[in-house]
MIKOLDO-504957 format. One record per residue (C-alpha): residue number from 1; residue in three letters; x, y, z. Coordinates in steps of 0.1 Angstrom, whole numbers. Example, Ala and Ser with C-alpha at 12.3 -4.5 7.8 and 13.67 -1.06 7.14 Angstrom:
<nodes>
<node><i>1</i><aa>ALA</aa><east>123</east><north>-45</north><up>78</up></node>
<node><i>2</i><aa>SER</aa><east>137</east><north>-11</north><up>71</up></node>
</nodes>
This chain:
<nodes>
<node><i>1</i><aa>UNK</aa><east>-937</east><north>370</north><up>-502</up></node>
<node><i>2</i><aa>UNK</aa><east>-903</east><north>367</north><up>-517</up></node>
<node><i>3</i><aa>UNK</aa><east>-884</east><north>391</north><up>-540</up></node>
<node><i>4</i><aa>UNK</aa><east>-856</east><north>408</north><up>-550</up></node>
<node><i>5</i><aa>UNK</aa><east>-837</east><north>445</north><up>-544</up></node>
<node><i>6</i><aa>UNK</aa><east>-828</east><north>465</north><up>-575</up></node>
<node><i>7</i><aa>UNK</aa><east>-789</east><north>478</north><up>-571</up></node>
<node><i>8</i><aa>UNK</aa><east>-783</east><north>503</north><up>-585</up></node>
<node><i>9</i><aa>UNK</aa><east>-749</east><north>512</north><up>-606</up></node>
<node><i>10</i><aa>UNK</aa><east>-721</east><north>533</north><up>-584</up></node>
<node><i>11</i><aa>UNK</aa><east>-713</east><north>556</north><up>-609</up></node>
<node><i>12</i><aa>UNK</aa><east>-677</east><north>561</north><up>-621</up></node>
<node><i>13</i><aa>UNK</aa><east>-658</east><north>596</north><up>-612</up></node>
<node><i>14</i><aa>UNK</aa><east>-642</east><north>621</north><up>-632</up></node>
<node><i>15</i><aa>UNK</aa><east>-607</east><north>621</north><up>-628</up></node>
<node><i>16</i><aa>UNK</aa><east>-593</east><north>653</north><up>-635</up></node>
<node><i>17</i><aa>UNK</aa><east>-556</east><north>656</north><up>-631</up></node>
<node><i>18</i><aa>UNK</aa><east>-528</east><north>689</north><up>-625</up></node>
<node><i>19</i><aa>UNK</aa><east>-509</east><north>683</north><up>-656</up></node>
<node><i>20</i><aa>UNK</aa><east>-485</east><north>709</north><up>-644</up></node>
<node><i>21</i><aa>UNK</aa><east>-479</east><north>694</north><up>-611</up></node>
<node><i>22</i><aa>UNK</aa><east>-472</east><north>656</north><up>-622</up></node>
<node><i>23</i><aa>UNK</aa><east>-453</east><north>668</north><up>-655</up></node>
<node><i>24</i><aa>UNK</aa><east>-428</east><north>680</north><up>-630</up></node>
<node><i>25</i><aa>UNK</aa><east>-433</east><north>654</north><up>-603</up></node>
<node><i>26</i><aa>UNK</aa><east>-424</east><north>627</north><up>-632</up></node>
<node><i>27</i><aa>UNK</aa><east>-396</east><north>651</north><up>-650</up></node>
<node><i>28</i><aa>UNK</aa><east>-379</east><north>649</north><up>-615</up></node>
<node><i>29</i><aa>UNK</aa><east>-386</east><north>615</north><up>-605</up></node>
<node><i>30</i><aa>UNK</aa><east>-368</east><north>600</north><up>-637</up></node>
<node><i>31</i><aa>UNK</aa><east>-341</east><north>597</north><up>-653</up></node>
<node><i>32</i><aa>UNK</aa><east>-334</east><north>620</north><up>-684</up></node>
<node><i>33</i><aa>UNK</aa><east>-317</east><north>587</north><up>-700</up></node>
<node><i>34</i><aa>UNK</aa><east>-352</east><north>574</north><up>-709</up></node>
<node><i>35</i><aa>UNK</aa><east>-354</east><north>590</north><up>-742</up></node>
<node><i>36</i><aa>UNK</aa><east>-374</east><north>586</north><up>-780</up></node>
<node><i>37</i><aa>UNK</aa><east>-360</east><north>580</north><up>-810</up></node>
<node><i>38</i><aa>UNK</aa><east>-344</east><north>608</north><up>-820</up></node>
<node><i>39</i><aa>UNK</aa><east>-326</east><north>601</north><up>-786</up></node>
<node><i>40</i><aa>UNK</aa><east>-356</east><north>633</north><up>-766</up></node>
<node><i>41</i><aa>UNK</aa><east>-361</east><north>626</north><up>-734</up></node>
<node><i>42</i><aa>UNK</aa><east>-395</east><north>612</north><up>-725</up></node>
<node><i>43</i><aa>UNK</aa><east>-392</east><north>609</north><up>-688</up></node>
<node><i>44</i><aa>UNK</aa><east>-421</east><north>630</north><up>-683</up></node>
<node><i>45</i><aa>UNK</aa><east>-447</east><north>620</north><up>-702</up></node>
<node><i>46</i><aa>UNK</aa><east>-436</east><north>587</north><up>-697</up></node>
<node><i>47</i><aa>UNK</aa><east>-433</east><north>591</north><up>-661</up></node>
<node><i>48</i><aa>UNK</aa><east>-470</east><north>613</north><up>-667</up></node>
<node><i>49</i><aa>UNK</aa><east>-486</east><north>586</north><up>-683</up></node>
<node><i>50</i><aa>UNK</aa><east>-478</east><north>555</north><up>-655</up></node>
<node><i>51</i><aa>UNK</aa><east>-490</east><north>581</north><up>-627</up></node>
<node><i>52</i><aa>UNK</aa><east>-528</east><north>584</north><up>-638</up></node>
<node><i>53</i><aa>UNK</aa><east>-525</east><north>547</north><up>-658</up></node>
<node><i>54</i><aa>UNK</aa><east>-519</east><north>529</north><up>-618</up></node>
<node><i>55</i><aa>UNK</aa><east>-554</east><north>558</north><up>-608</up></node>
<node><i>56</i><aa>UNK</aa><east>-575</east><north>546</north><up>-643</up></node>
<node><i>57</i><aa>UNK</aa><east>-568</east><north>508</north><up>-633</up></node>
<node><i>58</i><aa>UNK</aa><east>-577</east><north>516</north><up>-596</up></node>
<node><i>59</i><aa>UNK</aa><east>-607</east><north>538</north><up>-599</up></node>
<node><i>60</i><aa>UNK</aa><east>-618</east><north>532</north><up>-637</up></node>
<node><i>61</i><aa>UNK</aa><east>-633</east><north>565</north><up>-641</up></node>
<node><i>62</i><aa>UNK</aa><east>-659</east><north>578</north><up>-664</up></node>
<node><i>63</i><aa>UNK</aa><east>-635</east><north>602</north><up>-686</up></node>
<node><i>64</i><aa>UNK</aa><east>-597</east><north>614</north><up>-678</up></node>
<node><i>65</i><aa>UNK</aa><east>-592</east><north>659</north><up>-676</up></node>
<node><i>66</i><aa>UNK</aa><east>-558</east><north>671</north><up>-685</up></node>
<node><i>67</i><aa>UNK</aa><east>-558</east><north>706</north><up>-666</up></node>
<node><i>68</i><aa>UNK</aa><east>-535</east><north>735</north><up>-677</up></node>
<node><i>69</i><aa>UNK</aa><east>-537</east><north>773</north><up>-678</up></node>
<node><i>70</i><aa>UNK</aa><east>-512</east><north>801</north><up>-664</up></node>
<node><i>71</i><aa>UNK</aa><east>-480</east><north>796</north><up>-640</up></node>
<node><i>72</i><aa>UNK</aa><east>-490</east><north>826</north><up>-621</up></node>
<node><i>73</i><aa>UNK</aa><east>-522</east><north>843</north><up>-630</up></node>
<node><i>74</i><aa>UNK</aa><east>-523</east><north>882</north><up>-634</up></node>
<node><i>75</i><aa>UNK</aa><east>-546</east><north>887</north><up>-608</up></node>
<node><i>76</i><aa>UNK</aa><east>-524</east><north>870</north><up>-585</up></node>
<node><i>77</i><aa>UNK</aa><east>-490</east><north>892</north><up>-593</up></node>
<node><i>78</i><aa>UNK</aa><east>-514</east><north>920</north><up>-587</up></node>
<node><i>79</i><aa>UNK</aa><east>-523</east><north>916</north><up>-552</up></node>
<node><i>80</i><aa>UNK</aa><east>-486</east><north>903</north><up>-544</up></node>
<node><i>81</i><aa>UNK</aa><east>-457</east><north>908</north><up>-569</up></node>
<node><i>82</i><aa>UNK</aa><east>-433</east><north>878</north><up>-549</up></node>
<node><i>83</i><aa>UNK</aa><east>-461</east><north>855</north><up>-558</up></node>
<node><i>84</i><aa>UNK</aa><east>-444</east><north>822</north><up>-581</up></node>
<node><i>85</i><aa>UNK</aa><east>-415</east><north>846</north><up>-581</up></node>
<node><i>86</i><aa>UNK</aa><east>-389</east><north>823</north><up>-572</up></node>
<node><i>87</i><aa>UNK</aa><east>-398</east><north>795</north><up>-591</up></node>
<node><i>88</i><aa>UNK</aa><east>-373</east><north>787</north><up>-617</up></node>
<node><i>89</i><aa>UNK</aa><east>-376</east><north>784</north><up>-652</up></node>
<node><i>90</i><aa>UNK</aa><east>-388</east><north>754</north><up>-668</up></node>
<node><i>91</i><aa>UNK</aa><east>-360</east><north>732</north><up>-677</up></node>
<node><i>92</i><aa>UNK</aa><east>-353</east><north>730</north><up>-715</up></node>
<node><i>93</i><aa>UNK</aa><east>-361</east><north>693</north><up>-716</up></node>
<node><i>94</i><aa>UNK</aa><east>-390</east><north>699</north><up>-704</up></node>
<node><i>95</i><aa>UNK</aa><east>-402</east><north>727</north><up>-726</up></node>
<node><i>96</i><aa>UNK</aa><east>-407</east><north>700</north><up>-758</up></node>
<node><i>97</i><aa>UNK</aa><east>-423</east><north>669</north><up>-736</up></node>
<node><i>98</i><aa>UNK</aa><east>-445</east><north>700</north><up>-722</up></node>
<node><i>99</i><aa>UNK</aa><east>-457</east><north>708</north><up>-758</up></node>
<node><i>100</i><aa>UNK</aa><east>-466</east><north>676</north><up>-772</up></node>
<node><i>101</i><aa>UNK</aa><east>-476</east><north>666</north><up>-738</up></node>
<node><i>102</i><aa>UNK</aa><east>-511</east><north>674</north><up>-748</up></node>
<node><i>103</i><aa>UNK</aa><east>-512</east><north>654</north><up>-782</up></node>
<node><i>104</i><aa>UNK</aa><east>-496</east><north>619</north><up>-767</up></node>
<node><i>105</i><aa>UNK</aa><east>-517</east><north>619</north><up>-738</up></node>
<node><i>106</i><aa>UNK</aa><east>-548</east><north>630</north><up>-760</up></node>
<node><i>107</i><aa>UNK</aa><east>-544</east><north>598</north><up>-784</up></node>
<node><i>108</i><aa>UNK</aa><east>-551</east><north>582</north><up>-746</up></node>
<node><i>109</i><aa>UNK</aa><east>-588</east><north>591</north><up>-749</up></node>
<node><i>110</i><aa>UNK</aa><east>-577</east><north>623</north><up>-726</up></node>
<node><i>111</i><aa>UNK</aa><east>-590</east><north>661</north><up>-726</up></node>
<node><i>112</i><aa>UNK</aa><east>-567</east><north>683</north><up>-725</up></node>
<node><i>113</i><aa>UNK</aa><east>-587</east><north>717</north><up>-711</up></node>
<node><i>114</i><aa>UNK</aa><east>-570</east><north>751</north><up>-702</up></node>
<node><i>115</i><aa>UNK</aa><east>-582</east><north>783</north><up>-686</up></node>
<node><i>116</i><aa>UNK</aa><east>-562</east><north>812</north><up>-708</up></node>
<node><i>117</i><aa>UNK</aa><east>-547</east><north>836</north><up>-681</up></node>
<node><i>118</i><aa>UNK</aa><east>-561</east><north>817</north><up>-647</up></node>
<node><i>119</i><aa>UNK</aa><east>-539</east><north>785</north><up>-633</up></node>
<node><i>120</i><aa>UNK</aa><east>-547</east><north>751</north><up>-634</up></node>
<node><i>121</i><aa>UNK</aa><east>-558</east><north>752</north><up>-601</up></node>
<node><i>122</i><aa>UNK</aa><east>-585</east><north>769</north><up>-609</up></node>
<node><i>123</i><aa>UNK</aa><east>-601</east><north>749</north><up>-638</up></node>
<node><i>124</i><aa>UNK</aa><east>-598</east><north>721</north><up>-615</up></node>
<node><i>125</i><aa>UNK</aa><east>-620</east><north>736</north><up>-588</up></node>
<node><i>126</i><aa>UNK</aa><east>-637</east><north>745</north><up>-613</up></node>
<node><i>127</i><aa>UNK</aa><east>-642</east><north>708</north><up>-627</up></node>
<node><i>128</i><aa>UNK</aa><east>-647</east><north>695</north><up>-594</up></node>
<node><i>129</i><aa>UNK</aa><east>-674</east><north>716</north><up>-585</up></node>
<node><i>130</i><aa>UNK</aa><east>-698</east><north>713</north><up>-623</up></node>
<node><i>131</i><aa>UNK</aa><east>-690</east><north>676</north><up>-614</up></node>
<node><i>132</i><aa>UNK</aa><east>-702</east><north>675</north><up>-585</up></node>
<node><i>133</i><aa>UNK</aa><east>-733</east><north>697</north><up>-588</up></node>
<node><i>134</i><aa>UNK</aa><east>-742</east><north>673</north><up>-615</up></node>
<node><i>135</i><aa>UNK</aa><east>-743</east><north>644</north><up>-586</up></node>
<node><i>136</i><aa>UNK</aa><east>-711</east><north>630</north><up>-599</up></node>
<node><i>137</i><aa>UNK</aa><east>-679</east><north>621</north><up>-576</up></node>
<node><i>138</i><aa>UNK</aa><east>-646</east><north>637</north><up>-587</up></node>
<node><i>139</i><aa>UNK</aa><east>-611</east><north>625</north><up>-577</up></node>
<node><i>140</i><aa>UNK</aa><east>-585</east><north>657</north><up>-582</up></node>
<node><i>141</i><aa>UNK</aa><east>-550</east><north>640</north><up>-588</up></node>
<node><i>142</i><aa>UNK</aa><east>-528</east><north>669</north><up>-577</up></node>
<node><i>143</i><aa>UNK</aa><east>-498</east><north>679</north><up>-557</up></node>
<node><i>144</i><aa>UNK</aa><east>-511</east><north>712</north><up>-548</up></node>
<node><i>145</i><aa>UNK</aa><east>-519</east><north>708</north><up>-514</up></node>
<node><i>146</i><aa>UNK</aa><east>-540</east><north>748</north><up>-521</up></node>
<node><i>147</i><aa>UNK</aa><east>-566</east><north>719</north><up>-538</up></node>
<node><i>148</i><aa>UNK</aa><east>-574</east><north>704</north><up>-499</up></node>
<node><i>149</i><aa>UNK</aa><east>-598</east><north>735</north><up>-499</up></node>
<node><i>150</i><aa>UNK</aa><east>-621</east><north>717</north><up>-529</up></node>
<node><i>151</i><aa>UNK</aa><east>-626</east><north>685</north><up>-514</up></node>
<node><i>152</i><aa>UNK</aa><east>-664</east><north>672</north><up>-497</up></node>
<node><i>153</i><aa>UNK</aa><east>-682</east><north>642</north><up>-496</up></node>
<node><i>154</i><aa>UNK</aa><east>-683</east><north>643</north><up>-537</up></node>
<node><i>155</i><aa>UNK</aa><east>-647</east><north>651</north><up>-544</up></node>
<node><i>156</i><aa>UNK</aa><east>-618</east><north>631</north><up>-536</up></node>
<node><i>157</i><aa>UNK</aa><east>-578</east><north>644</north><up>-537</up></node>
<node><i>158</i><aa>UNK</aa><east>-550</east><north>619</north><up>-549</up></node>
<node><i>159</i><aa>UNK</aa><east>-521</east><north>632</north><up>-536</up></node>
<node><i>160</i><aa>UNK</aa><east>-491</east><north>621</north><up>-551</up></node>
<node><i>161</i><aa>UNK</aa><east>-461</east><north>602</north><up>-529</up></node>
<node><i>162</i><aa>UNK</aa><east>-437</east><north>575</north><up>-535</up></node>
<node><i>163</i><aa>UNK</aa><east>-442</east><north>536</north><up>-535</up></node>
<node><i>164</i><aa>UNK</aa><east>-457</east><north>512</north><up>-551</up></node>
<node><i>165</i><aa>UNK</aa><east>-492</east><north>524</north><up>-530</up></node>
<node><i>166</i><aa>UNK</aa><east>-500</east><north>551</north><up>-553</up></node>
<node><i>167</i><aa>UNK</aa><east>-516</east><north>581</north><up>-547</up></node>
<node><i>168</i><aa>UNK</aa><east>-531</east><north>590</north><up>-506</up></node>
<node><i>169</i><aa>UNK</aa><east>-563</east><north>596</north><up>-509</up></node>
<node><i>170</i><aa>UNK</aa><east>-575</east><north>625</north><up>-491</up></node>
<node><i>171</i><aa>UNK</aa><east>-611</east><north>633</north><up>-476</up></node>
<node><i>172</i><aa>UNK</aa><east>-629</east><north>659</north><up>-460</up></node>
<node><i>173</i><aa>UNK</aa><east>-613</east><north>639</north><up>-426</up></node>
<node><i>174</i><aa>UNK</aa><east>-583</east><north>639</north><up>-443</up></node>
<node><i>175</i><aa>UNK</aa><east>-578</east><north>668</north><up>-443</up></node>
<node><i>176</i><aa>UNK</aa><east>-590</east><north>675</north><up>-408</up></node>
<node><i>177</i><aa>UNK</aa><east>-563</east><north>651</north><up>-398</up></node>
<node><i>178</i><aa>UNK</aa><east>-535</east><north>668</north><up>-417</up></node>
<node><i>179</i><aa>UNK</aa><east>-545</east><north>707</north><up>-410</up></node>
<node><i>180</i><aa>UNK</aa><east>-570</east><north>704</north><up>-382</up></node>
<node><i>181</i><aa>UNK</aa><east>-595</east><north>726</north><up>-398</up></node>
<node><i>182</i><aa>UNK</aa><east>-625</east><north>721</north><up>-422</up></node>
<node><i>183</i><aa>UNK</aa><east>-613</east><north>723</north><up>-460</up></node>
<node><i>184</i><aa>UNK</aa><east>-633</east><north>754</north><up>-471</up></node>
<node><i>185</i><aa>UNK</aa><east>-610</east><north>769</north><up>-436</up></node>
<node><i>186</i><aa>UNK</aa><east>-574</east><north>760</north><up>-465</up></node>
<node><i>187</i><aa>UNK</aa><east>-575</east><north>795</north><up>-480</up></node>
<node><i>188</i><aa>UNK</aa><east>-571</east><north>814</north><up>-444</up></node>
<node><i>189</i><aa>UNK</aa><east>-550</east><north>785</north><up>-437</up></node>
<node><i>190</i><aa>UNK</aa><east>-524</east><north>798</north><up>-460</up></node>
<node><i>191</i><aa>UNK</aa><east>-538</east><north>833</north><up>-457</up></node>
<node><i>192</i><aa>UNK</aa><east>-521</east><north>833</north><up>-419</up></node>
<node><i>193</i><aa>UNK</aa><east>-491</east><north>802</north><up>-423</up></node>
<node><i>194</i><aa>UNK</aa><east>-482</east><north>812</north><up>-458</up></node>
<node><i>195</i><aa>UNK</aa><east>-473</east><north>792</north><up>-485</up></node>
<node><i>196</i><aa>UNK</aa><east>-436</east><north>790</north><up>-491</up></node>
<node><i>197</i><aa>UNK</aa><east>-437</east><north>769</north><up>-530</up></node>
<node><i>198</i><aa>UNK</aa><east>-464</east><north>801</north><up>-539</up></node>
<node><i>199</i><aa>UNK</aa><east>-439</east><north>828</north><up>-523</up></node>
<node><i>200</i><aa>UNK</aa><east>-467</east><north>835</north><up>-501</up></node>
<node><i>201</i><aa>UNK</aa><east>-456</east><north>842</north><up>-464</up></node>
<node><i>202</i><aa>UNK</aa><east>-486</east><north>846</north><up>-442</up></node>
<node><i>203</i><aa>UNK</aa><east>-484</east><north>866</north><up>-409</up></node>
<node><i>204</i><aa>UNK</aa><east>-453</east><north>867</north><up>-392</up></node>
<node><i>205</i><aa>UNK</aa><east>-445</east><north>845</north><up>-365</up></node>
<node><i>206</i><aa>UNK</aa><east>-477</east><north>823</north><up>-374</up></node>
<node><i>207</i><aa>UNK</aa><east>-474</east><north>786</north><up>-378</up></node>
<node><i>208</i><aa>UNK</aa><east>-491</east><north>764</north><up>-385</up></node>
<node><i>209</i><aa>UNK</aa><east>-502</east><north>750</north><up>-348</up></node>
<node><i>210</i><aa>UNK</aa><east>-510</east><north>787</north><up>-343</up></node>
<node><i>211</i><aa>UNK</aa><east>-530</east><north>794</north><up>-379</up></node>
<node><i>212</i><aa>UNK</aa><east>-549</east><north>758</north><up>-368</up></node>
<node><i>213</i><aa>UNK</aa><east>-557</east><north>767</north><up>-329</up></node>
<node><i>214</i><aa>UNK</aa><east>-573</east><north>806</north><up>-345</up></node>
<node><i>215</i><aa>UNK</aa><east>-597</east><north>791</north><up>-371</up></node>
<node><i>216</i><aa>UNK</aa><east>-607</east><north>769</north><up>-346</up></node>
<node><i>217</i><aa>UNK</aa><east>-616</east><north>792</north><up>-321</up></node>
<node><i>218</i><aa>UNK</aa><east>-626</east><north>825</north><up>-348</up></node>
<node><i>219</i><aa>UNK</aa><east>-637</east><north>801</north><up>-379</up></node>
<node><i>220</i><aa>UNK</aa><east>-621</east><north>828</north><up>-407</up></node>
<node><i>221</i><aa>UNK</aa><east>-597</east><north>852</north><up>-411</up></node>
<node><i>222</i><aa>UNK</aa><east>-622</east><north>882</north><up>-405</up></node>
<node><i>223</i><aa>UNK</aa><east>-629</east><north>860</north><up>-376</up></node>
<node><i>224</i><aa>UNK</aa><east>-593</east><north>857</north><up>-366</up></node>
<node><i>225</i><aa>UNK</aa><east>-586</east><north>899</north><up>-378</up></node>
<node><i>226</i><aa>UNK</aa><east>-618</east><north>909</north><up>-355</up></node>
<node><i>227</i><aa>UNK</aa><east>-604</east><north>893</north><up>-325</up></node>
<node><i>228</i><aa>UNK</aa><east>-567</east><north>906</north><up>-322</up></node>
<node><i>229</i><aa>UNK</aa><east>-583</east><north>937</north><up>-327</up></node>
<node><i>230</i><aa>UNK</aa><east>-600</east><north>935</north><up>-293</up></node>
<node><i>231</i><aa>UNK</aa><east>-574</east><north>936</north><up>-262</up></node>
<node><i>232</i><aa>UNK</aa><east>-569</east><north>910</north><up>-249</up></node>
<node><i>233</i><aa>UNK</aa><east>-583</east><north>881</north><up>-268</up></node>
<node><i>234</i><aa>UNK</aa><east>-547</east><north>867</north><up>-278</up></node>
<node><i>235</i><aa>UNK</aa><east>-513</east><north>874</north><up>-271</up></node>
<node><i>236</i><aa>UNK</aa><east>-496</east><north>910</north><up>-281</up></node>
<node><i>237</i><aa>UNK</aa><east>-473</east><north>891</north><up>-304</up></node>
<node><i>238</i><aa>UNK</aa><east>-504</east><north>869</north><up>-324</up></node>
<node><i>239</i><aa>UNK</aa><east>-524</east><north>907</north><up>-323</up></node>
<node><i>240</i><aa>UNK</aa><east>-494</east><north>927</north><up>-333</up></node>
<node><i>241</i><aa>UNK</aa><east>-485</east><north>900</north><up>-360</up></node>
<node><i>242</i><aa>UNK</aa><east>-524</east><north>899</north><up>-374</up></node>
<node><i>243</i><aa>UNK</aa><east>-531</east><north>936</north><up>-366</up></node>
<node><i>244</i><aa>UNK</aa><east>-498</east><north>953</north><up>-387</up></node>
<node><i>245</i><aa>UNK</aa><east>-514</east><north>945</north><up>-423</up></node>
<node><i>246</i><aa>UNK</aa><east>-547</east><north>931</north><up>-420</up></node>
<node><i>247</i><aa>UNK</aa><east>-552</east><north>938</north><up>-459</up></node>
<node><i>248</i><aa>UNK</aa><east>-519</east><north>920</north><up>-467</up></node>
<node><i>249</i><aa>UNK</aa><east>-534</east><north>889</north><up>-457</up></node>
<node><i>250</i><aa>UNK</aa><east>-565</east><north>894</north><up>-473</up></node>
<node><i>251</i><aa>UNK</aa><east>-548</east><north>898</north><up>-500</up></node>
<node><i>252</i><aa>UNK</aa><east>-529</east><north>863</north><up>-489</up></node>
<node><i>253</i><aa>UNK</aa><east>-566</east><north>850</north><up>-489</up></node>
<node><i>254</i><aa>UNK</aa><east>-581</east><north>861</north><up>-522</up></node>
<node><i>255</i><aa>UNK</aa><east>-545</east><north>846</north><up>-539</up></node>
<node><i>256</i><aa>UNK</aa><east>-552</east><north>812</north><up>-521</up></node>
<node><i>257</i><aa>UNK</aa><east>-593</east><north>811</north><up>-529</up></node>
<node><i>258</i><aa>UNK</aa><east>-599</east><north>796</north><up>-563</up></node>
<node><i>259</i><aa>UNK</aa><east>-615</east><north>815</north><up>-592</up></node>
<node><i>260</i><aa>UNK</aa><east>-648</east><north>799</north><up>-608</up></node>
<node><i>261</i><aa>UNK</aa><east>-641</east><north>790</north><up>-645</up></node>
<node><i>262</i><aa>UNK</aa><east>-675</east><north>787</north><up>-667</up></node>
<node><i>263</i><aa>UNK</aa><east>-677</east><north>753</north><up>-683</up></node>
<node><i>264</i><aa>UNK</aa><east>-697</east><north>725</north><up>-687</up></node>
<node><i>265</i><aa>UNK</aa><east>-694</east><north>688</north><up>-676</up></node>
<node><i>266</i><aa>UNK</aa><east>-673</east><north>666</north><up>-695</up></node>
<node><i>267</i><aa>UNK</aa><east>-688</east><north>642</north><up>-716</up></node>
<node><i>268</i><aa>UNK</aa><east>-676</east><north>603</north><up>-711</up></node>
<node><i>269</i><aa>UNK</aa><east>-642</east><north>593</north><up>-725</up></node>
<node><i>270</i><aa>UNK</aa><east>-627</east><north>559</north><up>-720</up></node>
<node><i>271</i><aa>UNK</aa><east>-591</east><north>549</north><up>-723</up></node>
<node><i>272</i><aa>UNK</aa><east>-580</east><north>543</north><up>-761</up></node>
<node><i>273</i><aa>UNK</aa><east>-560</east><north>518</north><up>-756</up></node>
<node><i>274</i><aa>UNK</aa><east>-548</east><north>508</north><up>-796</up></node>
<node><i>275</i><aa>UNK</aa><east>-549</east><north>547</north><up>-793</up></node>
<node><i>276</i><aa>UNK</aa><east>-521</east><north>547</north><up>-765</up></node>
<node><i>277</i><aa>UNK</aa><east>-503</east><north>521</north><up>-774</up></node>
<node><i>278</i><aa>UNK</aa><east>-494</east><north>537</north><up>-814</up></node>
<node><i>279</i><aa>UNK</aa><east>-485</east><north>571</north><up>-796</up></node>
<node><i>280</i><aa>UNK</aa><east>-462</east><north>551</north><up>-771</up></node>
<node><i>281</i><aa>UNK</aa><east>-443</east><north>535</north><up>-799</up></node>
<node><i>282</i><aa>UNK</aa><east>-435</east><north>564</north><up>-817</up></node>
<node><i>283</i><aa>UNK</aa><east>-418</east><north>580</north><up>-786</up></node>
<node><i>284</i><aa>UNK</aa><east>-401</east><north>545</north><up>-781</up></node>
<node><i>285</i><aa>UNK</aa><east>-418</east><north>538</north><up>-750</up></node>
<node><i>286</i><aa>UNK</aa><east>-423</east><north>497</north><up>-757</up></node>
<node><i>287</i><aa>UNK</aa><east>-428</east><north>488</north><up>-725</up></node>
<node><i>288</i><aa>UNK</aa><east>-460</east><north>514</north><up>-719</up></node>
<node><i>289</i><aa>UNK</aa><east>-468</east><north>501</north><up>-754</up></node>
<node><i>290</i><aa>UNK</aa><east>-473</east><north>464</north><up>-744</up></node>
<node><i>291</i><aa>UNK</aa><east>-486</east><north>474</north><up>-711</up></node>
<node><i>292</i><aa>UNK</aa><east>-514</east><north>491</north><up>-731</up></node>
<node><i>293</i><aa>UNK</aa><east>-517</east><north>465</north><up>-752</up></node>
<node><i>294</i><aa>UNK</aa><east>-516</east><north>436</north><up>-729</up></node>
</nodes>
């Protein structure tokens, strides 16, 4: 007896965007000679719009949420004062675009969410958890390697890169290939190796390869510290680096671990092409407007 097979539609993913990361990337990638009718730079806004639109055209997400937050969460600087301390101030040419970003991208139908004293990373991770728990899939568009800890079967990271191929797609296998560890071990890895972009020194003399090998053998930072305290379990140099200030290493892991934000699952939100085109034309982005209208 003949019959037909009912195919279940594949649900569209939620696209969660690290807005500060992409704005900075676009600002430094495009010349400030890209200006609006008043001669003010709009390079960061234009560049970020193009980055996100590329992802939308490729993956057709059900909604786009732009994540914002503090430059450095207070609890993280309390744990380690040099955290983010070496980052230069925001360029004045970017400040104006930063303030305009929520309104500009709101015209595209993209939601902007912020978490006050926490960071955009914490919001990204929380959105990923809420969406995955509801049975959805998530695309995290960010250049922050801390976010590899969120990658799972339901959560894929899109890591920005140059060229015409768009962002690099990082799934659990990609994290293993890059670091040799599981995504859940990323905060432990950062605690051991350090993270120069965040000002975290890690354990002295422990590089990426050693951190990987230690975590493969002992699974967690606590497992590594326990092994280091036992004679003969590792080299004297390694043991000394790990037992010199174990509480500092625990603080580094705490800093690298995302904080949960209480939020609801975002509703669907399609791209508003007419609204986006109008907002682009208002800022002198005529080619972008034509792309959206076409």
